[in-house]
C-alpha positions, 0 to 999 in steps of 0.5 A: 595884778600879782607877779609870780616871784618864782618865775622871775627867779627862773627867768634871772637864773636862765639869763645869767646862764645865757650870759655865761655861756656867751662869755665862755664862747668868746673866751674860747674863740678869742684867747687873751694875750695868746696871739701876736701879728707875725712881727717876731720883734714884738713891735706890733702885738695883738692889742694894737689891732683888736680886729685880728681877733677875727683874723686869728681863726679865719683859716679855721685853725690857730696854729699858724699864728702861735709862735714859740721862739722868735726869728728875725722876721720884721715887717718894715713898712706897709703901703695901703691902696685904700683902706687901713682896716685890714692891716692885721690880715695884710701883715699876717699874709705878707710876712708868711709870703716872705717867709715862704719866698726865703725858704724857696730861695734855698733851692731856686734862683729867683730874679734879683730886686735891684733896691738901688732903683728906689729912693731917688730924688725924681718926680713921678714923671721922671721916675716913670720914664727913669724905670721904663728906660732902666727896664728897656720898656720904651714907650710901648704898652705893658701887657702884664705888669704882675708878671713883669714885676715878678720878672724884676724880683718883687714877691707877688701873692694873691689871696681872697679875703672876700674884701672889696676895700683893698686890692693891693698893697706892698711893704718891705719884709725882712726874714733873717738877713734877707729882704724882699718886697711883697705885694699882696693882692687881695679880693676878687671884685676887681678887674684885670685893668684895675689890677694894672693900675693898682700894681703900678701905684704900689710900684711907685710907693716902692720907688719914692716912699720906701724911706718915708713914714708908715701911713699910720704915722702921717698926717692927712695932708702928707698921706694924700701927697704920697697917694697922689704921687703914686697915682701920677707915677702909675698914670705916667708909667702906664700911659707915657705922655708922648705915645699915649697922646699920639694914640688919642689925638683926634679921637679924644672925644669919641668914647668908643675910641677909648674902648678900642684903645683899652685893648692896646694900653691894657688900661681902663677907659676911665683912667684914659679919660682922666689921663687925656684931661691931666695931659690937657688933651680935653678940657673940663667940659669934654671930661664931664661929657665923656664921663656922662657917656660912660654913666649912660653906658653903665661903664662906671662900674663895669667897663667892656672887656672887664668880665672877659680878661682874667685877673693875672694870677702870680706865677713865681711862688706857684711855679717854684713850688711845683718845680720842687714837688714835681722833682720830688726835691722836697715832699713836705714844705710845711714840715721844712718851713717849721723846722728851719723857722719854727713856724707852722704853716698849714698846707692849705695856707701855703696853697692859697699864698702860693696860688696852688690848687687846693689839696695839691700839697696833701696829694703827694702820697697819692702822686708817688705810691710805693712800688717796692715792698719789703720781702718779709720772708727773706728779712726774717730768714736773715735774722735767724 
């Protein structure tokens, strides 16, 4: 059998051209050594988190990640609910939220976060009771923890990153001399009731672990202990032992009664079942029986009421921007941020992080048309 040498040469040339085009495309999409995460201390760089090569273009622009002159913007700690894989995205979004909050603080009187509440030598249960007392919550259900935390000075933002792995994570962020505790809610594949627990979990991290090592520096056992403590805090904070016991005793084995209590305590059925087990209201056999009932009804993945009660969107940043814009106090937030912080945040990114309607900041010119015009005839007559 004869082999056509010329044909093989043509194929090889096409393969080489194809490979070169692939390489050029990659270099165009991911410029080497061009980006850093928004940590101006240079402690965190792109090479530390190679997955950021995709994040750099997740908003169809690279301008907002490129920096020219450093400011004192420092990410101190990150606490993750489930997964570390999106650390790059988390840090970028969280830093930008803190930056926006710092800018808005030049015009708005925000609630003050009492940092002295964190770092006390208390057990998770003691801390839950202590915070309820400090915040004058008594032992009643918490209707909306997102709103409550914003009222207490936490900075909360929600953004859809098409991720179902991490639903909440928080960290302390410093912008110049101002410190904020930012909690990010990401993804959309969770319910209001899951959000309640996730926020309580992050509140526990701030209270008990603010001075701890970052998760990346912890061993597996130490990290699990930290997560267990945050979970224990969340359970006691959302379902106080005495009042929850009073509400469930006598009906602890009735799965439909847990459904009824879900409207009252504003947490998931599965969480209440687990809480009943941890408080020894039910034993292991009863716990297993209840979970079988959950599975039989298909409630392990989607519980009743999950689809009827909407996720709670953060309000503080949204209301602040709208207040400034609608009263024409500021007209170009993106330009202001660039002028003050030397960072370019496009309008659509500010809209996403502040939970504003898409295009809200781009429509300002249409909202306020010119109602005066220059009298050209008088103008030119006056110049003669």
